[in-house]
C-alpha positions as CSV (number, residue, x, y, z in Angstrom):
1,M,15.6,-21.6,15.4
2,K,17.5,-18.9,13.5
3,I,15.4,-17.9,10.5
4,V,16.3,-15.5,7.7
5,F,13.6,-14.2,5.4
6,A,14.3,-12.4,2.0
7,A,11.6,-10.6,0.0
8,A,11.1,-7.8,-2.4
9,E,8.4,-6.2,-0.3
10,A,7.0,-6.2,3.3
11,A,4.4,-4.1,5.0
12,P,4.6,-1.5,6.2
13,Y,7.9,-0.5,4.6
14,A,7.0,-1.3,0.8
15,K,3.8,-2.9,-0.3
16,V,2.5,-3.7,-3.9
17,G,0.7,-6.9,-3.3
18,G,-0.1,-9.8,-1.0
19,L,3.6,-10.7,-0.7
20,A,4.0,-7.6,1.3
21,D,1.4,-8.8,3.7
22,V,3.1,-12.2,4.3
23,A,6.5,-11.0,4.5
24,G,5.3,-8.1,7.0
25,S,3.4,-10.6,9.1
26,L,4.7,-14.0,9.2
27,P,8.2,-13.0,10.7
28,Q,6.4,-11.5,13.7
29,A,4.3,-14.6,14.2
30,L,7.4,-16.8,14.0
31,A,9.1,-14.4,16.5
32,A,6.1,-14.6,18.9
33,L,6.7,-18.3,18.9
34,G,10.1,-17.8,20.2
35,H,12.4,-17.9,17.1
36,E,15.2,-15.5,16.1
37,V,14.0,-14.0,12.8
38,T,15.7,-11.6,10.5
39,L,14.1,-10.2,7.5
40,Y,15.9,-8.6,4.5
41,L,14.4,-6.1,2.1
42,P,16.0,-4.1,-0.6
43,L,16.0,-0.4,0.6
44,H,13.7,1.1,-2.3
45,G,13.6,4.7,-3.0
46,T,10.0,4.6,-1.9
47,I,10.9,3.7,1.5
48,D,10.6,6.6,4.0
49,R,13.8,6.3,6.1
50,A,12.7,8.9,8.6
51,K,9.2,7.6,9.1
52,F,10.5,4.2,10.0
53,G,13.6,5.2,11.9
54,I,16.0,3.6,9.6
55,P,19.5,4.7,10.4
56,A,21.4,6.7,7.8
57,K,24.3,4.3,8.2
58,G,24.8,0.6,8.9
59,P,27.4,-2.2,8.8
60,T,29.0,-2.4,5.2
61,R,30.3,-5.3,3.2
62,S,32.1,-5.8,-0.1
63,V,29.8,-7.7,-2.5
64,P,31.0,-9.4,-5.7
65,H,29.3,-7.8,-8.7
66,G,30.6,-9.4,-12.0
67,A,34.2,-8.7,-12.2
68,T,34.2,-6.1,-9.6
69,K,32.9,-5.4,-6.0
70,A,30.4,-3.0,-4.7
71,R,29.9,-1.6,-1.3
72,V,26.7,-2.4,0.4
73,A,25.3,-1.1,3.6
74,Y,22.9,-3.0,5.9
75,P,21.1,-0.5,8.2
76,S,18.5,-2.2,10.4
77,V,15.6,-1.7,12.7
78,D,13.6,-3.8,15.2
79,R,10.0,-4.4,14.7
80,D,7.9,-6.7,17.0
81,G,10.9,-9.0,17.7
82,V,11.9,-9.1,14.1
83,R,15.3,-7.7,12.9
84,V,14.5,-5.9,9.6
85,V,17.7,-5.4,7.6
86,F,17.6,-3.0,4.6
87,V,20.0,-3.8,1.8
88,D,21.4,-0.4,0.8
89,S,22.7,0.3,-2.5
90,A,21.5,3.3,-4.3
91,K,23.5,2.4,-7.4
92,W,22.6,-1.2,-7.9
93,I,19.4,-1.9,-5.8
94,G,17.4,1.3,-4.8
95,R,14.9,2.4,-7.5
96,D,11.7,4.5,-7.2
97,K,9.6,1.4,-7.9
98,V,9.5,-1.9,-6.2
99,Y,8.7,-3.5,-9.5
100,G,8.9,-2.3,-13.1
101,A,12.5,-0.7,-13.4
102,P,14.4,-1.8,-16.6
103,D,17.1,-3.5,-14.6
104,D,14.9,-5.4,-12.3
105,N,16.7,-8.8,-13.2
106,K,20.0,-7.4,-12.3
107,R,19.1,-5.5,-9.3
108,Y,17.2,-8.4,-7.8
109,A,20.0,-10.9,-8.6
110,F,22.4,-8.5,-6.8
111,F,20.1,-8.3,-3.8
112,C,20.3,-12.1,-3.6
113,R,24.2,-11.9,-3.6
114,A,24.1,-9.1,-0.9
115,V,21.8,-11.0,1.4
116,Y,24.0,-14.1,0.8
117,E,27.1,-12.4,2.0
118,D,25.5,-11.4,5.2
119,V,24.3,-14.9,5.7
120,L,27.7,-16.4,5.2
121,E,28.3,-14.8,8.8
122,T,25.2,-15.3,10.4
123,K,24.8,-19.0,9.5
124,P,21.2,-19.4,10.1
125,D,19.2,-22.6,10.4
126,I,16.8,-21.7,7.7
127,V,16.9,-19.2,4.7
128,H,13.3,-18.7,3.4
129,A,13.2,-16.8,0.1
130,H,10.1,-15.5,-1.4
131,D,9.2,-15.3,-5.0
132,W,11.5,-14.8,-8.1
133,H,13.1,-11.7,-6.8
134,A,14.7,-13.7,-3.9
135,A,14.8,-17.0,-5.7
136,L,18.6,-16.9,-6.6
137,L,19.4,-16.8,-3.0
138,V,18.5,-20.4,-2.8
139,P,21.1,-21.9,-5.2
140,L,23.7,-19.6,-3.6
141,V,23.1,-20.8,-0.2
142,R,22.8,-24.4,-1.4
143,R,26.3,-24.3,-3.1
144,A,28.1,-22.5,-0.1
145,R,30.5,-25.0,1.6
146,S,30.6,-22.9,4.7
147,L,26.7,-23.3,5.2
148,P,26.5,-27.0,5.3
149,R,23.7,-27.0,8.0
150,T,21.6,-24.2,6.6
151,A,18.5,-25.4,5.0
152,T,16.4,-23.4,2.3
153,V,12.7,-23.0,1.8
154,F,11.4,-21.3,-1.2
155,T,7.8,-20.0,-1.3
156,I,5.9,-19.5,-4.5
157,H,3.4,-16.7,-4.2
158,N,2.4,-16.6,-7.9
159,L,3.9,-18.9,-10.3
160,A,2.9,-16.7,-13.3
161,Y,5.9,-14.3,-12.5
162,Q,9.2,-16.3,-12.7
163,G,11.8,-13.5,-13.5
164,R,12.8,-15.0,-16.7
165,T,16.0,-13.3,-18.0
166,S,19.3,-13.4,-19.6
167,A,21.6,-16.0,-18.1
168,D,24.2,-13.1,-17.9
169,V,22.8,-12.4,-14.3
170,L,24.3,-15.6,-13.1
171,K,27.9,-14.5,-14.0
172,L,27.0,-11.2,-12.2
173,I,26.4,-12.9,-8.8
174,G,28.8,-15.8,-9.2
175,L,26.5,-18.9,-10.1
176,P,27.4,-21.4,-12.8
177,R,25.6,-20.8,-16.2
178,A,24.6,-24.5,-16.7
179,R,21.0,-24.2,-17.6
180,L,18.0,-26.3,-16.4
181,P,16.2,-28.4,-19.1
182,I,13.3,-26.3,-19.0
183,E,15.1,-23.1,-19.5
184,D,15.7,-21.6,-23.2
185,P,19.2,-21.3,-24.5
186,N,21.0,-18.2,-22.6
187,E,18.0,-17.9,-20.2
188,C,18.0,-17.9,-16.5
189,N,14.7,-18.8,-14.7
190,P,15.2,-17.6,-11.2
191,M,12.0,-19.2,-9.9
192,A,12.7,-22.7,-11.6
193,R,16.4,-22.6,-10.2
194,A,14.9,-22.1,-6.7
195,I,12.3,-24.9,-7.1
196,A,15.1,-27.2,-8.3
197,T,17.5,-26.6,-5.5
198,A,15.4,-25.6,-2.4
199,D,15.3,-28.4,0.4
200,Y,11.5,-27.7,0.3
201,V,9.1,-25.6,-1.9
202,S,6.0,-24.2,-0.5
203,T,3.2,-22.1,-1.8
204,V,0.3,-20.3,-0.2
205,S,-2.5,-22.8,-0.1
206,Q,-2.9,-26.7,-0.4
207,Q,-5.1,-26.2,-3.3
208,Y,-2.8,-24.3,-5.3
209,A,0.1,-26.8,-4.6
210,K,-2.2,-29.4,-6.2
211,E,-3.0,-27.1,-9.1
212,I,0.5,-26.1,-10.1
213,V,1.7,-29.7,-10.9
214,T,-0.9,-29.6,-13.8
215,P,-0.6,-28.0,-17.3
216,A,-3.5,-25.7,-16.6
217,F,-1.9,-24.0,-13.8
218,G,1.8,-25.0,-13.9
219,E,3.1,-22.1,-16.2
220,R,5.5,-24.5,-18.0
221,L,7.0,-25.7,-14.8
222,E,4.5,-28.4,-14.0
223,G,7.1,-31.2,-14.9
224,L,9.7,-29.6,-12.6
225,L,7.3,-29.2,-9.7
226,R,6.0,-32.8,-10.2
227,S,9.6,-34.0,-10.0
228,R,9.7,-32.2,-6.5
229,R,6.3,-33.4,-5.5
230,Q,7.6,-35.0,-2.2
231,R,9.1,-31.6,-1.2
232,L,6.1,-29.4,-2.1
233,V,3.7,-28.2,0.4
234,G,0.9,-25.8,0.8
235,I,0.3,-23.5,3.5
236,V,-2.6,-21.1,3.5
237,N,-1.7,-17.4,4.4
238,G,-2.9,-15.6,7.5
239,I,-3.6,-12.0,8.1
240,D,-2.6,-9.5,10.6
241,T,-5.6,-9.4,12.8
242,K,-4.4,-6.4,14.5
243,A,-4.2,-4.3,11.5
244,F,-7.6,-5.6,10.2
245,D,-9.8,-5.4,13.3
246,P,-13.3,-3.6,12.9
247,A,-13.4,-3.2,16.8
248,T,-10.2,-0.9,16.6
249,D,-9.6,0.2,12.9
250,P,-8.9,3.8,12.8
251,A,-9.7,4.1,9.1
252,I,-13.4,3.3,9.6
253,A,-16.4,5.3,10.6
254,A,-17.8,3.0,13.4
255,H,-16.4,0.2,15.2
256,Y,-18.2,-3.2,15.7
257,S,-17.2,-6.8,16.6
258,H,-18.8,-10.3,16.0
259,D,-20.6,-9.9,19.1
260,L,-22.2,-6.6,18.2
261,P,-22.2,-6.3,14.4
262,K,-25.0,-3.9,14.1
263,D,-22.8,-0.8,13.7
264,K,-21.4,-2.2,10.5
265,A,-24.5,-0.5,9.1
266,K,-23.0,2.9,9.9
267,D,-19.9,1.9,8.0
268,K,-22.1,1.0,5.1
269,E,-23.8,4.5,5.1
270,A,-20.4,6.2,5.4
271,L,-19.2,4.4,2.4
272,Q,-22.1,5.2,0.4
273,R,-21.9,8.9,1.3
274,E,-18.1,8.9,0.7
275,G,-18.6,7.5,-2.8
276,R,-21.7,9.6,-3.5
277,L,-23.8,6.6,-3.9
278,T,-27.5,6.6,-2.9
279,V,-27.7,5.9,0.8
280,D,-30.0,3.0,1.3
281,A,-29.4,0.2,3.8
282,R,-31.7,-2.3,1.9
283,V,-29.3,-2.0,-1.3
284,P,-26.7,-4.7,-1.4
285,V,-23.2,-3.0,-1.8
286,F,-20.4,-5.2,-3.5
287,G,-16.9,-4.3,-2.9
288,V,-13.8,-5.0,-5.0
289,V,-10.2,-4.2,-3.8
290,G,-7.6,-5.5,-6.2
291,R,-5.8,-5.2,-9.5
292,L,-7.9,-4.7,-12.5
293,V,-6.1,-7.6,-14.4
294,E,-7.4,-10.7,-15.9
295,Q,-5.7,-12.9,-13.2
296,K,-8.0,-11.3,-10.8
297,G,-11.2,-11.8,-13.0
298,V,-11.7,-8.3,-14.1
299,D,-13.1,-9.8,-17.5
300,L,-15.9,-11.5,-15.5
301,L,-16.5,-8.4,-13.3
302,T,-16.8,-6.3,-16.4
303,A,-19.1,-8.8,-17.9
304,V,-21.3,-9.0,-15.0
305,A,-21.5,-5.4,-13.7
306,E,-24.5,-4.2,-15.8
307,H,-26.4,-7.4,-14.5
308,L,-25.6,-6.6,-10.9
309,L,-26.7,-3.0,-11.3
310,E,-29.8,-4.1,-13.1
311,G,-30.5,-6.2,-10.0
312,G,-30.4,-3.2,-7.8
313,A,-26.9,-3.6,-6.5
314,Q,-24.2,-0.8,-5.8
315,L,-20.6,-1.3,-6.8
316,V,-17.5,0.1,-5.1
317,V,-14.2,-0.6,-6.9
318,L,-10.7,0.3,-5.7
319,G,-7.7,-0.8,-7.8
320,S,-5.7,-0.3,-11.0
321,G,-4.3,-2.5,-13.8
322,D,-5.1,-3.0,-17.5
323,P,-5.6,0.4,-19.1
324,A,-8.3,-1.0,-21.4
325,Y,-10.3,-2.2,-18.3
326,E,-9.6,1.0,-16.4
327,T,-11.3,3.0,-19.3
328,K,-14.3,0.5,-19.4
329,W,-15.0,0.9,-15.7
330,Q,-14.5,4.8,-15.9
331,T,-17.3,4.7,-18.6
332,L,-19.3,2.4,-16.4
333,A,-18.9,4.7,-13.3
334,Q,-20.0,7.9,-15.5
335,R,-23.0,6.0,-16.9
336,H,-24.3,5.1,-13.4
337,P,-23.8,8.0,-11.0
338,G,-24.9,7.1,-7.6
339,R,-24.5,3.4,-8.1
340,V,-20.8,2.8,-9.1
341,W,-17.9,4.4,-7.3
342,L,-14.5,3.8,-9.0
343,R,-11.2,4.8,-7.4
344,L,-8.3,4.1,-9.5
345,G,-4.9,3.3,-7.7
346,F,-4.5,2.1,-4.2
347,D,-5.4,3.7,-0.8
348,A,-5.1,1.4,2.2
349,A,-7.4,3.3,4.5
350,L,-10.2,3.4,1.8
351,A,-9.7,-0.4,1.2
352,Q,-10.4,-1.0,4.8
353,R,-13.4,1.2,4.6
354,I,-14.7,-0.8,1.6
355,Y,-14.2,-4.1,3.6
356,A,-16.1,-2.6,6.6
357,G,-18.9,-0.9,4.6
358,S,-19.6,-3.3,1.8
359,D,-22.1,-6.2,2.2
360,L,-20.4,-8.6,-0.2
361,F,-16.9,-8.8,-1.7
362,L,-16.1,-10.0,-5.2
363,M,-13.2,-12.0,-5.9
364,P,-13.8,-13.9,-9.3
365,S,-10.0,-14.6,-9.9
366,R,-9.1,-16.8,-12.9
367,F,-6.5,-18.3,-10.6
368,E,-5.6,-17.3,-6.9
369,P,-2.7,-18.9,-5.1
370,C,-4.2,-17.9,-1.8
371,G,-5.9,-14.6,-1.7
372,L,-6.0,-12.3,1.2
373,G,-9.1,-10.2,0.3
374,Q,-11.4,-12.9,1.4
375,L,-9.8,-13.6,4.6
376,I,-10.0,-9.6,5.4
377,S,-13.7,-9.4,4.1
378,F,-14.3,-12.4,6.9
379,R,-12.7,-10.3,9.5
380,Y,-15.0,-7.3,8.7
381,G,-18.2,-9.5,8.3
382,T,-18.3,-8.9,4.5
383,I,-19.5,-12.1,2.7
384,P,-17.1,-13.1,-0.3
385,V,-18.3,-14.2,-3.7
386,V,-15.4,-16.3,-5.4
387,H,-14.3,-18.4,-8.1
388,A,-13.7,-21.7,-6.4
389,V,-9.9,-22.1,-7.3
390,G,-6.6,-22.1,-5.3
391,G,-6.9,-20.6,-1.8
392,L,-10.3,-19.3,-2.6
393,A,-11.5,-22.8,-2.9
394,E,-9.8,-23.8,0.3
395,T,-11.2,-20.9,2.5
396,V,-14.6,-20.1,1.1
397,H,-17.3,-22.8,1.4
398,D,-20.6,-22.1,-0.3
399,V,-23.5,-21.3,2.0
400,D,-26.1,-23.0,-0.2
401,R,-24.1,-26.2,-0.4
402,D,-23.0,-26.1,3.3
403,P,-26.0,-24.3,5.2
404,G,-24.4,-25.1,8.6
405,S,-20.8,-23.8,8.1
406,G,-20.7,-22.1,4.9
407,N,-19.1,-18.8,4.8
408,G,-19.5,-17.3,1.3
409,F,-20.7,-17.9,-2.2
410,S,-18.7,-19.6,-5.0
411,F,-18.8,-20.9,-8.6
412,S,-16.6,-23.4,-10.3
413,R,-16.8,-22.8,-14.1
414,Y,-15.1,-19.7,-15.2
415,T,-17.9,-18.0,-17.1
416,P,-19.9,-14.8,-16.8
417,E,-23.0,-16.9,-16.4
418,A,-21.7,-19.0,-13.6
419,F,-20.4,-15.9,-11.8
420,A,-23.7,-14.1,-12.3
421,E,-25.6,-17.1,-10.8
422,A,-23.5,-16.9,-7.7
423,T,-23.9,-13.0,-7.4
424,D,-27.6,-13.7,-7.8
425,R,-27.8,-16.2,-4.9
426,A,-25.8,-13.8,-2.9
427,M,-28.2,-11.0,-3.5
428,N,-31.2,-13.1,-3.0
429,R,-29.9,-14.2,0.3
430,F,-29.0,-10.5,1.3
431,T,-32.4,-9.1,0.5
432,A,-34.6,-12.0,1.6
433,D,-32.9,-12.7,5.0
434,G,-32.9,-10.5,8.2
435,A,-31.7,-12.2,11.2
436,P,-30.2,-15.2,9.2
437,W,-28.0,-12.7,7.3
438,E,-26.8,-11.2,10.5
439,G,-26.2,-14.7,11.8
440,L,-23.8,-15.3,8.7
441,V,-22.1,-12.0,9.3
442,M,-21.3,-13.2,12.9
443,R,-20.2,-16.5,11.9
444,V,-17.7,-15.4,9.3
445,M,-16.3,-12.8,11.7
446,R,-15.7,-15.5,14.3
447,E,-13.3,-17.5,12.0
448,D,-9.7,-17.4,12.9
449,H,-7.4,-16.4,10.0
450,S,-4.6,-15.1,12.1
451,W,-1.0,-16.2,11.4
452,N,-0.7,-18.3,14.5
453,A,-1.8,-21.6,13.1
454,S,0.1,-21.0,9.7
455,A,3.2,-19.9,11.6
456,K,3.2,-23.3,13.5
457,R,2.9,-25.2,10.2
458,Y,5.8,-23.2,8.9
459,V,8.0,-24.1,12.0
460,D,7.1,-27.8,11.2
461,L,8.1,-27.3,7.4
462,Y,11.5,-25.7,8.7
463,Q,12.2,-28.7,11.0
464,R,11.6,-31.0,8.0
465,A,13.8,-28.9,5.8
466,V,16.7,-29.0,8.4
467,R,16.3,-32.6,8.8
468,A,16.5,-33.1,5.0
469,R,19.5,-30.7,4.7
470,R,21.5,-32.5,7.5
471,A,20.6,-36.0,6.1
472,S,22.0,-35.0,2.7
């Protein structure tokens, strides 16, 4: 099939969150299955054109922009069988941030229109848009008389971020203002409009697909999602197993594999030294990589941190987020030198050293559509402790409830007490077990969380979308 992807970010060009990992890996997995894939990205000011060999010029088009037209360039590169097209408009799209510019609503709406203009010429079988930033591409394609056989798939990576904005953006890109019942007067909800018009809607785990049709997780769109239940599917994400491979990872101190995991101990020692922690192989090291926001459970992490330290653990935390929590964690690190290492911000190489050097990985997310951290931690033989919700519930199975095939520790109630009980069980198993702990490490490292299986499920979804589109 001829498949078009549109997303706000994709690794390695621009990465803020998990969307970048999906948009940077799934197209390659589809291309490896024999499909023709084109990925469209905004040419953000943060993208290094020289580093990635992006041409200074590319084909241009005149794209409607309100009552006028704007000239847009489409330079492209080929990466692992995927054509990556950068939508280049310094005036209307390019900014110094992927997210957070004052005109995000307008620039991403215009990005959708610019991709649409190119799609009109290429006429793909599938247009696959990701999250609210690319959402308005779906109704544009659906209304196009010249694309009667092009099916649309819209993927929700995080329902909490819907791109709600003024309905003025619709006029900007040539869509009618008629509002959906769930929109406020003079409002445009890009995500809701994509959900309402896509041939199929997907999200990034089967469990999250079940959760978002309920008021607890539906973010005011549960009614709309229930109305589309027959066209709503969940497909769990994969990870790039070449980028995340402890046998070859250039960022880590020592290489190891599921057959020979002993050298993981060298990575633990290196991480302790780098973070100026007390070097002790017997001390359980808990790693955290992620945003310090309540969605990711930072309230539980903060509430349970002292309990972990009193139990003899060390904590390594990499991330940024809510300033109030950043301050609390800075205070905690200052109060416990040698036992807590906090690095505010993001460092991809350090993240991989944390995955490799930690014994356990903490993900107590309040909600989690899929989660990639637990999948990466499996790859590095680091055992996750998670809140059993969304993709975490789908991929992490508690060792104490399932001794034969369990791969982590989980808790159901979102309370500090439940989280502490799960971390206590994890620490007890780590400190009591010798060979059994090593067996657990080897077990989780053997799990296959590559994109191969998920890509095949997406191909099946695309085929269903094409049939639905052509039948209508």
